[in-house]
C-alpha positions as a Markdown table, in Angstrom:
| # | Residue | x | y | z |
|---|---|---|---|---|
| 1 | Unk | -17.3 | 210.9 | 65.8 |
| 2 | Unk | -19.6 | 208.1 | 64.6 |
| 3 | Unk | -22.6 | 208.7 | 62.4 |
| 4 | Unk | -25.1 | 208.5 | 65.2 |
| 5 | Unk | -23.3 | 211.1 | 67.3 |
| 6 | Unk | -23.1 | 213.4 | 64.3 |
| 7 | Unk | -26.8 | 213.1 | 63.8 |
| 8 | Unk | -27.4 | 213.9 | 67.5 |
| 9 | Unk | -25.2 | 216.9 | 67.2 |
| 10 | Unk | -27.2 | 218.1 | 64.2 |
| 11 | Unk | -30.4 | 217.8 | 66.3 |
| 12 | Unk | -28.8 | 219.8 | 69.1 |
| 13 | Unk | -27.7 | 222.5 | 66.7 |
| 14 | Unk | -31.2 | 222.8 | 65.2 |
| 15 | Unk | -32.8 | 222.9 | 68.6 |
| 16 | Unk | -30.4 | 225.7 | 69.7 |
| 17 | Unk | -31.2 | 227.6 | 66.5 |
| 18 | Unk | -35.0 | 227.2 | 67.0 |
| 19 | Unk | -35.1 | 227.9 | 70.8 |
| 20 | Unk | -32.8 | 230.9 | 70.6 |
| 21 | Unk | -34.0 | 232.2 | 67.2 |
| 22 | Unk | -30.4 | 232.1 | 66.0 |
| 23 | Unk | -29.0 | 231.5 | 62.5 |
| 24 | Unk | -28.1 | 227.8 | 62.1 |
| 25 | Unk | -24.6 | 228.8 | 61.2 |
| 26 | Unk | -24.1 | 230.6 | 64.5 |
| 27 | Unk | -25.5 | 227.6 | 66.4 |
| 28 | Unk | -23.1 | 225.4 | 64.5 |
| 29 | Unk | -20.2 | 227.6 | 65.4 |
| 30 | Unk | -21.1 | 227.6 | 69.1 |
| 31 | Unk | -21.5 | 223.8 | 69.1 |
| 32 | Unk | -18.0 | 223.4 | 67.6 |
| 33 | Unk | -16.5 | 225.8 | 70.2 |
| 34 | Unk | -18.1 | 223.7 | 73.0 |
| 35 | Unk | -17.1 | 220.3 | 71.4 |
| 36 | Unk | -13.5 | 220.9 | 70.4 |
| 37 | Unk | -12.9 | 217.2 | 70.1 |
| 38 | Unk | -14.9 | 217.3 | 66.8 |
| 39 | Unk | -12.6 | 217.3 | 63.8 |
| 40 | Unk | -13.1 | 219.2 | 60.6 |
| 41 | Unk | -14.7 | 216.2 | 58.9 |
| 42 | Unk | -17.1 | 215.9 | 61.8 |
| 43 | Unk | -18.1 | 219.6 | 61.7 |
| 44 | Unk | -18.6 | 219.4 | 57.9 |
| 45 | Unk | -20.8 | 216.3 | 58.2 |
| 46 | Unk | -22.9 | 217.8 | 61.0 |
| 47 | Unk | -23.3 | 221.0 | 58.9 |
| 48 | Unk | -24.4 | 218.9 | 55.9 |
| 49 | Unk | -27.1 | 217.2 | 58.0 |
| 50 | Unk | -28.3 | 220.5 | 59.5 |
| 51 | Unk | -28.8 | 222.1 | 56.1 |
| 52 | Unk | -30.3 | 219.0 | 54.5 |
| 53 | Unk | -32.8 | 218.9 | 57.4 |
| 54 | Unk | -33.7 | 222.5 | 56.6 |
| 55 | Unk | -34.0 | 221.8 | 52.9 |
| 56 | Unk | -36.5 | 219.0 | 53.5 |
| 57 | Unk | -38.2 | 220.4 | 56.6 |
| 58 | Unk | -41.8 | 220.6 | 55.3 |
| 59 | Unk | -41.9 | 217.2 | 53.7 |
| 60 | Unk | -40.1 | 215.5 | 56.7 |
| 61 | Unk | -42.7 | 217.0 | 59.1 |
| 62 | Unk | -45.5 | 215.8 | 56.9 |
| 63 | Unk | -44.2 | 212.3 | 56.7 |
| 64 | Unk | -43.0 | 212.0 | 60.3 |
| 65 | Unk | -46.3 | 213.5 | 61.6 |
| 66 | Unk | -44.6 | 215.8 | 64.1 |
| 67 | Unk | -42.6 | 219.0 | 63.9 |
| 68 | Unk | -39.3 | 219.0 | 65.7 |
| 69 | Unk | -35.6 | 219.1 | 64.8 |
| 70 | Unk | -35.4 | 215.3 | 65.5 |
| 71 | Unk | -38.0 | 214.7 | 62.8 |
| 72 | Unk | -36.2 | 217.1 | 60.4 |
| 73 | Unk | -32.9 | 215.2 | 60.9 |
| 74 | Unk | -34.2 | 211.7 | 60.6 |
| 75 | Unk | -36.0 | 212.8 | 57.5 |
| 76 | Unk | -32.8 | 214.3 | 56.1 |
| 77 | Unk | -30.9 | 211.2 | 56.7 |
| 78 | Unk | -33.3 | 208.8 | 55.0 |
| 79 | Unk | -34.9 | 211.0 | 52.3 |
| 80 | Unk | -32.1 | 213.4 | 51.7 |
| 81 | Unk | -29.0 | 211.3 | 52.0 |
| 82 | Unk | -30.7 | 207.9 | 51.2 |
| 83 | Unk | -29.7 | 206.2 | 54.4 |
| 84 | Unk | -31.3 | 202.8 | 54.8 |
| 85 | Unk | -33.7 | 202.7 | 57.8 |
| 86 | Unk | -31.9 | 199.7 | 59.3 |
| 87 | Unk | -28.6 | 201.6 | 59.1 |
| 88 | Unk | -30.2 | 204.5 | 60.9 |
| 89 | Unk | -31.5 | 202.1 | 63.6 |
| 90 | Unk | -28.0 | 200.6 | 64.0 |
| 91 | Unk | -26.4 | 204.0 | 64.2 |
| 92 | Unk | -28.7 | 205.0 | 67.0 |
| 93 | Unk | -27.8 | 201.9 | 69.0 |
| 94 | Unk | -24.0 | 202.0 | 68.2 |
| 95 | Unk | -22.9 | 204.4 | 71.0 |
| 96 | Unk | -24.1 | 206.4 | 74.0 |
| 97 | Unk | -23.7 | 209.7 | 72.2 |
| 98 | Unk | -26.0 | 208.8 | 69.4 |
| 99 | Unk | -29.6 | 210.0 | 69.1 |
| 100 | Unk | -32.1 | 207.8 | 70.9 |
| 101 | Unk | -33.4 | 204.8 | 68.9 |
| 102 | Unk | -36.3 | 205.6 | 66.6 |
| 103 | Unk | -39.8 | 204.5 | 67.9 |
| 104 | Unk | -42.0 | 202.1 | 66.1 |
| 105 | Unk | -44.0 | 205.0 | 64.7 |
| 106 | Unk | -40.9 | 206.7 | 63.5 |
| 107 | Unk | -39.6 | 203.5 | 61.9 |
| 108 | Unk | -43.0 | 203.0 | 60.2 |
| 109 | Unk | -43.0 | 206.6 | 58.8 |
| 110 | Unk | -39.4 | 206.4 | 57.6 |
| 111 | Unk | -40.1 | 203.1 | 55.9 |
| 112 | Unk | -43.5 | 203.8 | 54.2 |
| 113 | Unk | -44.6 | 207.5 | 54.4 |
| 114 | Unk | -44.9 | 209.4 | 51.2 |
| 115 | Unk | -46.0 | 212.9 | 50.1 |
| 116 | Unk | -48.3 | 211.5 | 47.4 |
| 117 | Unk | -51.4 | 213.3 | 48.8 |
| 118 | Unk | -49.6 | 216.2 | 50.3 |
| 119 | Unk | -50.2 | 219.8 | 49.2 |
| 120 | Unk | -47.7 | 221.5 | 46.8 |
| 121 | Unk | -45.8 | 223.4 | 49.6 |
| 122 | Unk | -45.1 | 220.1 | 51.3 |
| 123 | Unk | -43.9 | 218.4 | 48.2 |
| 124 | Unk | -41.8 | 221.3 | 47.2 |
| 125 | Unk | -40.6 | 222.1 | 50.7 |
| 126 | Unk | -41.5 | 225.8 | 50.8 |
| 127 | Unk | -43.6 | 228.0 | 53.1 |
| 128 | Unk | -47.4 | 227.6 | 52.6 |
| 129 | Unk | -48.0 | 231.4 | 52.4 |
| 130 | Unk | -45.9 | 231.6 | 49.2 |
| 131 | Unk | -47.9 | 229.1 | 47.3 |
| 132 | Unk | -50.0 | 231.6 | 45.3 |
| 133 | Unk | -47.0 | 233.6 | 44.4 |
| 134 | Unk | -45.1 | 230.5 | 43.2 |
| 135 | Unk | -48.2 | 229.4 | 41.3 |
| 136 | Unk | -48.2 | 232.7 | 39.4 |
| 137 | Unk | -44.7 | 232.2 | 38.1 |
| 138 | Unk | -44.4 | 228.4 | 37.8 |
| 139 | Unk | -48.0 | 227.1 | 37.7 |
| 140 | Unk | -48.3 | 223.3 | 38.0 |
| 141 | Unk | -44.5 | 223.0 | 37.8 |
| 142 | Unk | -43.9 | 224.8 | 41.1 |
| 143 | Unk | -43.4 | 221.5 | 43.0 |
| 144 | Unk | -40.7 | 220.4 | 40.7 |
| 145 | Unk | -39.2 | 223.9 | 40.6 |
| 146 | Unk | -39.0 | 224.3 | 44.3 |
| 147 | Unk | -37.9 | 220.7 | 44.9 |
| 148 | Unk | -34.9 | 221.6 | 42.7 |
| 149 | Unk | -34.2 | 224.6 | 44.9 |
| 150 | Unk | -34.2 | 222.3 | 47.9 |
| 151 | Unk | -31.1 | 220.5 | 46.5 |
| 152 | Unk | -27.5 | 221.6 | 47.3 |
| 153 | Unk | -25.8 | 224.0 | 44.9 |
| 154 | Unk | -22.4 | 223.6 | 43.1 |
| 155 | Unk | -19.5 | 226.0 | 43.4 |
| 156 | Unk | -19.3 | 228.2 | 40.3 |
| 157 | Unk | -16.3 | 230.2 | 39.4 |
| 158 | Unk | -16.1 | 233.1 | 37.0 |
| 159 | Unk | -12.7 | 233.4 | 35.2 |
| 160 | Unk | -11.3 | 236.9 | 34.9 |
| 161 | Unk | -10.9 | 236.7 | 31.1 |
| 162 | Unk | -8.7 | 239.8 | 31.2 |
| 163 | Unk | -6.1 | 237.9 | 33.2 |
| 164 | Unk | -6.5 | 234.2 | 32.1 |
| 165 | Unk | -8.4 | 231.8 | 29.9 |
| 166 | Unk | -10.9 | 229.3 | 31.2 |
| 167 | Unk | -8.6 | 226.5 | 30.0 |
| 168 | Unk | -5.6 | 227.9 | 32.0 |
| 169 | Unk | -7.6 | 228.2 | 35.2 |
| 170 | Unk | -9.0 | 224.7 | 34.7 |
| 171 | Unk | -5.5 | 223.3 | 34.2 |
| 172 | Unk | -4.3 | 225.1 | 37.3 |
| 173 | Unk | -7.2 | 223.8 | 39.4 |
| 174 | Unk | -6.5 | 220.2 | 38.3 |
| 175 | Unk | -3.1 | 220.5 | 40.1 |
| 176 | Unk | -4.8 | 221.4 | 43.4 |
| 177 | Unk | -4.4 | 218.6 | 46.0 |
| 178 | Unk | -7.7 | 219.7 | 47.5 |
| 179 | Unk | -9.7 | 219.1 | 44.3 |
| 180 | Unk | -10.7 | 215.4 | 44.1 |
| 181 | Unk | -13.0 | 215.8 | 41.1 |
| 182 | Unk | -12.5 | 217.2 | 37.6 |
| 183 | Unk | -14.3 | 220.6 | 37.3 |
| 184 | Unk | -16.2 | 221.4 | 34.2 |
| 185 | Unk | -17.0 | 224.4 | 32.0 |
| 186 | Unk | -20.4 | 225.9 | 32.7 |
| 187 | Unk | -23.1 | 225.5 | 30.0 |
| 188 | Unk | -24.5 | 229.0 | 29.8 |
| 189 | Unk | -21.6 | 231.3 | 30.7 |
| 190 | Unk | -18.5 | 231.2 | 28.5 |
| 191 | Unk | -16.5 | 232.4 | 31.6 |
| 192 | Unk | -17.6 | 229.8 | 34.1 |
| 193 | Unk | -16.2 | 226.7 | 35.8 |
| 194 | Unk | -18.3 | 224.4 | 38.0 |
| 195 | Unk | -17.2 | 222.2 | 40.9 |
| 196 | Unk | -19.8 | 219.8 | 42.2 |
| 197 | Unk | -21.3 | 220.4 | 45.6 |
| 198 | Unk | -19.7 | 217.3 | 47.1 |
| 199 | Unk | -16.3 | 218.9 | 46.7 |
| 200 | Unk | -17.1 | 222.5 | 46.2 |
| 201 | Unk | -18.8 | 222.9 | 49.6 |
| 202 | Unk | -15.4 | 222.7 | 51.4 |
| 203 | Unk | -13.0 | 223.6 | 48.6 |
| 204 | Unk | -10.5 | 226.3 | 49.9 |
| 205 | Unk | -10.6 | 228.4 | 46.7 |
| 206 | Unk | -9.2 | 231.5 | 48.5 |
| 207 | Unk | -5.7 | 229.9 | 48.9 |
| 208 | Unk | -5.5 | 228.7 | 45.2 |
| 209 | Unk | -2.6 | 230.5 | 43.4 |
| 210 | Unk | -4.9 | 231.3 | 40.5 |
| 211 | Unk | -7.4 | 233.0 | 42.8 |
| 212 | Unk | -4.6 | 235.0 | 44.5 |
| 213 | Unk | -3.4 | 236.1 | 41.0 |
| 214 | Unk | -6.9 | 237.5 | 40.3 |
| 215 | Unk | -7.7 | 234.9 | 37.7 |
| 216 | Unk | -11.1 | 233.9 | 39.0 |
| 217 | Unk | -13.9 | 234.9 | 41.4 |
| 218 | Unk | -16.7 | 232.8 | 43.0 |
| 219 | Unk | -19.9 | 233.7 | 41.2 |
| 220 | Unk | -23.0 | 231.7 | 40.4 |
| 221 | Unk | -23.4 | 231.0 | 36.7 |
| 222 | Unk | -26.7 | 232.9 | 36.4 |
| 223 | Unk | -25.1 | 235.9 | 38.1 |
| 224 | Unk | -22.4 | 235.8 | 35.4 |
| 225 | Unk | -25.0 | 235.7 | 32.7 |
| 226 | Unk | -26.8 | 238.6 | 34.2 |
| 227 | Unk | -23.7 | 240.7 | 33.6 |
| 228 | Unk | -23.4 | 239.4 | 30.0 |
| 229 | Unk | -27.0 | 240.6 | 29.5 |
| 230 | Unk | -26.1 | 244.2 | 30.1 |
| 231 | Unk | -24.1 | 244.2 | 26.8 |
| 232 | Unk | -21.3 | 246.2 | 28.5 |
| 233 | Unk | -18.3 | 247.1 | 26.3 |
| 234 | Unk | -15.3 | 249.3 | 26.1 |
| 235 | Unk | -15.8 | 253.0 | 26.0 |
| 236 | Unk | -19.2 | 253.0 | 27.8 |
| 237 | Unk | -20.2 | 254.7 | 30.9 |
| 238 | Unk | -21.7 | 252.2 | 33.3 |
| 239 | Unk | -23.2 | 252.4 | 36.8 |
| 240 | Unk | -23.6 | 249.4 | 39.1 |
| 241 | Unk | -26.2 | 250.4 | 41.7 |
| 242 | Unk | -26.4 | 248.3 | 44.8 |
| 243 | Unk | -22.9 | 247.0 | 43.9 |
| 244 | Unk | -22.3 | 245.3 | 47.3 |
| 245 | Unk | -19.1 | 243.2 | 47.3 |
| 246 | Unk | -18.7 | 243.9 | 43.5 |
| 247 | Unk | -19.2 | 240.5 | 41.8 |
| 248 | Unk | -21.1 | 242.0 | 38.9 |
| 249 | Unk | -18.9 | 245.1 | 38.8 |
| 250 | Unk | -15.8 | 242.9 | 38.3 |
| 251 | Unk | -17.7 | 241.0 | 35.5 |
| 252 | Unk | -18.6 | 244.3 | 33.8 |
| 253 | Unk | -14.9 | 245.4 | 34.0 |
| 254 | Unk | -13.9 | 242.1 | 32.4 |
| 255 | Unk | -16.4 | 242.5 | 29.6 |
| 256 | Unk | -15.0 | 245.9 | 28.7 |
| 257 | Unk | -11.4 | 244.8 | 29.0 |
| 258 | Unk | -11.0 | 247.4 | 31.8 |
| 259 | Unk | -11.7 | 250.1 | 29.2 |
| 260 | Unk | -15.1 | 251.3 | 30.3 |
| 261 | Unk | -15.9 | 254.0 | 32.9 |
| 262 | Unk | -17.7 | 252.1 | 35.7 |
| 263 | Unk | -19.2 | 253.5 | 38.9 |
| 264 | Unk | -19.7 | 251.0 | 41.6 |
| 265 | Unk | -22.2 | 252.4 | 44.2 |
| 266 | Unk | -23.9 | 251.2 | 47.3 |
| 267 | Unk | -25.7 | 253.1 | 50.1 |
| 268 | Unk | -24.0 | 250.9 | 52.7 |
| 269 | Unk | -20.3 | 251.5 | 53.0 |
| 270 | Unk | -19.8 | 248.3 | 55.0 |
| 271 | Unk | -21.4 | 246.2 | 52.2 |
| 272 | Unk | -19.2 | 247.7 | 49.5 |
| 273 | Unk | -16.0 | 247.8 | 51.4 |
| 274 | Unk | -14.7 | 244.3 | 50.2 |
| 275 | Unk | -14.8 | 245.5 | 46.6 |
| 276 | Unk | -11.5 | 247.4 | 47.0 |
| 277 | Unk | -9.4 | 244.2 | 47.7 |
| 278 | Unk | -11.2 | 242.4 | 44.9 |
| 279 | Unk | -10.5 | 245.1 | 42.4 |
| 280 | Unk | -6.8 | 245.2 | 43.3 |
| 281 | Unk | -6.5 | 241.4 | 43.1 |
| 282 | Unk | -8.2 | 241.4 | 39.6 |
| 283 | Unk | -6.0 | 244.3 | 38.4 |
| 284 | Unk | -9.1 | 246.4 | 37.6 |
| 285 | Unk | -8.5 | 250.2 | 37.2 |
| 286 | Unk | -11.6 | 251.4 | 35.5 |
| 287 | Unk | -13.9 | 251.4 | 38.5 |
| 288 | Unk | -14.8 | 254.4 | 40.7 |
| 289 | Unk | -16.2 | 253.2 | 44.0 |
| 290 | Unk | -18.7 | 255.5 | 45.7 |
| 291 | Unk | -21.0 | 255.5 | 48.6 |
| 292 | Unk | -23.0 | 258.3 | 50.3 |
| 293 | Unk | -21.1 | 261.1 | 52.1 |
| 294 | Unk | -22.2 | 264.2 | 53.9 |
| 295 | Unk | -22.9 | 267.4 | 51.9 |
| 296 | Unk | -23.6 | 266.1 | 48.4 |
| 297 | Unk | -25.2 | 263.2 | 46.5 |
| 298 | Unk | -22.6 | 260.6 | 45.4 |
| 299 | Unk | -24.3 | 260.2 | 42.0 |
| 300 | Unk | -25.5 | 263.8 | 41.1 |
| 301 | Unk | -22.9 | 264.2 | 38.5 |
| 302 | Unk | -24.0 | 261.1 | 36.6 |
| 303 | Unk | -27.6 | 262.2 | 35.9 |
| 304 | Unk | -28.6 | 261.4 | 32.3 |
| 305 | Unk | -25.1 | 260.3 | 31.3 |
| 306 | Unk | -24.9 | 256.5 | 31.7 |
| 307 | Unk | -25.0 | 254.1 | 28.8 |
| 308 | Unk | -25.9 | 251.3 | 31.1 |
| 309 | Unk | -27.3 | 251.3 | 34.7 |
| 310 | Unk | -27.4 | 247.9 | 36.5 |
| 311 | Unk | -29.8 | 247.8 | 39.4 |
| 312 | Unk | -28.9 | 244.7 | 41.2 |
| 313 | Unk | -31.8 | 245.2 | 43.6 |
| 314 | Unk | -32.0 | 244.1 | 47.2 |
| 315 | Unk | -34.4 | 241.1 | 47.4 |
| 316 | Unk | -35.4 | 238.2 | 49.6 |
| 317 | Unk | -32.8 | 235.9 | 48.0 |
| 318 | Unk | -35.4 | 233.3 | 47.3 |
| 319 | Unk | -33.5 | 232.3 | 44.2 |
| 320 | Unk | -30.5 | 231.3 | 46.4 |
| 321 | Unk | -32.4 | 229.1 | 48.8 |
| 322 | Unk | -30.4 | 226.0 | 47.8 |
| 323 | Unk | -27.3 | 227.8 | 49.3 |
| 324 | Unk | -29.1 | 229.1 | 52.4 |
| 325 | Unk | -32.1 | 226.9 | 53.0 |
| 326 | Unk | -32.8 | 228.3 | 56.5 |
| 327 | Unk | -33.8 | 231.7 | 54.9 |
| 328 | Unk | -36.9 | 230.3 | 53.3 |
| 329 | Unk | -38.4 | 229.4 | 56.7 |
| 330 | Unk | -37.5 | 232.9 | 58.1 |
| 331 | Unk | -39.1 | 234.8 | 55.3 |
| 332 | Unk | -42.3 | 236.7 | 56.2 |
| 333 | Unk | -44.8 | 238.7 | 54.3 |
| 334 | Unk | -43.4 | 241.8 | 56.1 |
| 335 | Unk | -39.9 | 240.9 | 54.9 |
| 336 | Unk | -41.2 | 240.7 | 51.3 |
| 337 | Unk | -43.0 | 244.0 | 51.5 |
| 338 | Unk | -39.9 | 245.7 | 52.9 |
| 339 | Unk | -37.8 | 244.3 | 50.0 |
| 340 | Unk | -40.3 | 245.6 | 47.5 |
| 341 | Unk | -39.9 | 249.1 | 49.0 |
| 342 | Unk | -36.1 | 248.6 | 48.8 |
| 343 | Unk | -36.4 | 247.7 | 45.1 |
| 344 | Unk | -38.4 | 250.8 | 44.4 |
| 345 | Unk | -35.9 | 252.9 | 46.2 |
| 346 | Unk | -33.0 | 251.4 | 44.1 |
| 347 | Unk | -34.9 | 252.0 | 40.9 |
| 348 | Unk | -35.5 | 255.6 | 41.9 |
| 349 | Unk | -31.7 | 256.0 | 42.4 |
| 350 | Unk | -30.7 | 254.3 | 39.2 |
| 351 | Unk | -33.3 | 255.4 | 36.6 |
| 352 | Unk | -32.3 | 259.1 | 36.5 |
| 353 | Unk | -28.7 | 258.2 | 35.6 |
| 354 | Unk | -29.7 | 256.5 | 32.3 |
| 355 | Unk | -29.2 | 258.6 | 29.2 |
| 356 | Unk | -31.8 | 258.7 | 26.5 |
| 357 | Unk | -31.2 | 255.6 | 24.4 |
| 358 | Unk | -29.4 | 254.0 | 27.3 |
| 359 | Unk | -30.2 | 250.7 | 29.1 |
| 360 | Unk | -31.5 | 250.0 | 32.6 |
| 361 | Unk | -30.9 | 246.4 | 33.6 |
| 362 | Unk | -32.9 | 245.2 | 36.6 |
| 363 | Unk | -31.7 | 242.1 | 38.3 |
| 364 | Unk | -32.8 | 240.1 | 41.4 |
| 365 | Unk | -31.8 | 236.8 | 42.9 |
| 366 | Unk | -35.4 | 236.1 | 43.5 |
| 367 | Unk | -38.1 | 233.8 | 42.1 |
| 368 | Unk | -41.0 | 235.7 | 43.5 |
| 369 | Unk | -43.1 | 237.7 | 41.0 |
| 370 | Unk | -43.7 | 240.5 | 43.6 |
| 371 | Unk | -40.0 | 241.4 | 43.4 |
| 372 | Unk | -39.6 | 240.9 | 39.7 |
| 373 | Unk | -42.4 | 241.6 | 37.2 |
| 374 | Unk | -44.4 | 243.4 | 39.8 |
| 375 | Unk | -41.5 | 245.8 | 40.5 |
| 376 | Unk | -41.1 | 246.4 | 36.8 |
| 377 | Unk | -44.8 | 247.1 | 36.5 |
| 378 | Unk | -44.7 | 249.6 | 39.3 |
| 379 | Unk | -41.6 | 251.3 | 37.7 |
| 380 | Unk | -43.2 | 251.6 | 34.3 |
| 381 | Unk | -46.3 | 253.2 | 35.8 |
| 382 | Unk | -44.0 | 255.8 | 37.5 |
| 383 | Unk | -41.6 | 256.3 | 34.6 |
| 384 | Unk | -43.2 | 256.8 | 31.2 |
| 385 | Unk | -39.8 | 257.6 | 29.7 |
| 386 | Unk | -38.8 | 253.9 | 29.8 |
| 387 | Unk | -40.0 | 250.9 | 27.8 |
| 388 | Unk | -39.2 | 247.2 | 28.3 |
| 389 | Unk | -37.0 | 245.8 | 25.5 |
| 390 | Unk | -38.1 | 242.6 | 23.7 |
| 391 | Unk | -35.9 | 240.1 | 25.6 |
| 392 | Unk | -35.7 | 237.7 | 22.6 |
| 393 | Unk | -34.5 | 240.4 | 20.3 |
| 394 | Unk | -32.1 | 241.7 | 23.0 |
| 395 | Unk | -30.6 | 238.2 | 23.4 |
| 396 | Unk | -30.2 | 237.9 | 19.6 |
| 397 | Unk | -28.4 | 241.2 | 19.5 |
| 398 | Unk | -25.9 | 239.9 | 22.1 |
| 399 | Unk | -25.6 | 236.4 | 20.4 |
| 400 | Unk | -27.1 | 234.9 | 23.6 |
| 401 | Unk | -30.4 | 233.6 | 22.0 |
| 402 | Unk | -29.4 | 230.1 | 23.1 |
| 403 | Unk | -30.5 | 231.2 | 26.6 |
| 404 | Unk | -34.1 | 231.1 | 25.6 |
| 405 | Unk | -34.0 | 227.3 | 25.9 |
| 406 | Unk | -32.8 | 227.5 | 29.5 |
| 407 | Unk | -35.0 | 230.2 | 31.0 |
| 408 | Unk | -38.7 | 231.0 | 31.8 |
| 409 | Unk | -40.1 | 234.0 | 29.8 |
| 410 | Unk | -42.1 | 236.3 | 32.1 |
| 411 | Unk | -44.2 | 239.3 | 31.2 |
| 412 | Unk | -41.2 | 241.7 | 31.3 |
| 413 | Unk | -38.1 | 239.6 | 31.6 |
| 414 | Unk | -36.6 | 236.1 | 32.0 |
| 415 | Unk | -36.3 | 233.9 | 35.1 |
| 416 | Unk | -33.4 | 231.5 | 35.7 |
| 417 | Unk | -34.0 | 228.6 | 38.1 |
| 418 | Unk | -32.2 | 225.5 | 39.3 |
| 419 | Unk | -34.6 | 223.2 | 37.4 |
| 420 | Unk | -34.8 | 225.2 | 34.1 |
| 421 | Unk | -31.3 | 226.7 | 34.0 |
| 422 | Unk | -29.2 | 224.6 | 36.4 |
| 423 | Unk | -28.3 | 227.8 | 38.2 |
| 424 | Unk | -29.5 | 230.0 | 41.1 |
| 425 | Unk | -32.9 | 231.7 | 40.6 |
| 426 | Unk | -32.1 | 235.0 | 39.0 |
| 427 | Unk | -34.5 | 237.4 | 37.3 |
| 428 | Unk | -33.5 | 239.9 | 34.6 |
| 429 | Unk | -35.5 | 242.7 | 32.8 |
| 430 | Unk | -34.0 | 245.0 | 30.3 |
| 431 | Unk | -35.4 | 248.5 | 29.8 |
| 432 | Unk | -34.5 | 251.4 | 27.4 |
| 433 | Unk | -34.9 | 255.1 | 28.1 |
| 434 | Unk | -36.8 | 256.7 | 25.3 |
| 435 | Unk | -37.2 | 260.2 | 26.7 |
| 436 | Unk | -36.1 | 262.4 | 29.5 |
| 437 | Unk | -39.5 | 262.4 | 31.2 |
């Protein structure tokens, strides 16, 4: 397929997604099934255009002066991928399957339009209704912060330090015929390896021998650091609430050298099911996987006994928009309100498990204050036996004070962002249980 046909395919995918209210990934899959002549490179290129169009949707609509998948795609090609306007015109005229040639108004917009006088949500490419929330956390920097979230994310790997060193996994990866760039060590996590988006987006990590030997997992660098912030170590009793697929559970096991007692819990048995294969591959034996069953609470025996409880709370995922840009346009106030309720429910499950003197670590992959500081404020009002730990002192105790140069300090915790930390947008607050009340 030529470039013009790929762009037209992206327009068709986005039109299908919009008209049928389907996830873009599903529309992409259906398009590929109906156009089997398209090769893997074609499908990859079309997907890149689709998601770049969604990343820059608000600014493209503003500059093009109309709101339609065609405007999103033309904007993505010129302002996202840096395509010359003349090349875009040539692509449109090169073949019958290409998109129709741009009009004079479109050519003018693509050549001269800017967002100089646009409101912040246009410059930052985010929903207008979130502007006040983002102003609360980021202030005048919200445009720059959200523009960074509109860029693609790299592929981050966490080395299982119980099975291999970072240097060994790096050396193994360099022998992969599928890796055309040299990966690098991450800056904030001592366990991490980073592969740039250009290669990482399609890198078949799951067939790498080092992955199959349990020597690494895919995990964003900020998520790795969130595990480090728990301070987990051998001999402790630890509960990972909302464990999901087990990414942080595996990190906690590695921190303790498989010598802690770790409970991985999730209310959804389907969500936690993949953890079993991951634990086996990593050679982890210290984890007890639980979910709800009839007749008794899965966590009743843990009340007041845990040294550390990690509440990796359900959230909107706004901190991961660079990986799933379509989700920012689907988010509604009702979705946000529901997630706040989910966070409160998760805290109600986790808090009673913490022993006096123990640690409650609250984590989200969100940049929205309603899910972060606001949730902690609600929790403190409901639980006077807990206090927020001074995050600067906590980092110093863990020899992680260097993180202060790479995060935003909030009222109760710290915020990672793509702009400030070069990671996904995770939030962490650390609390200590002072009494049993």
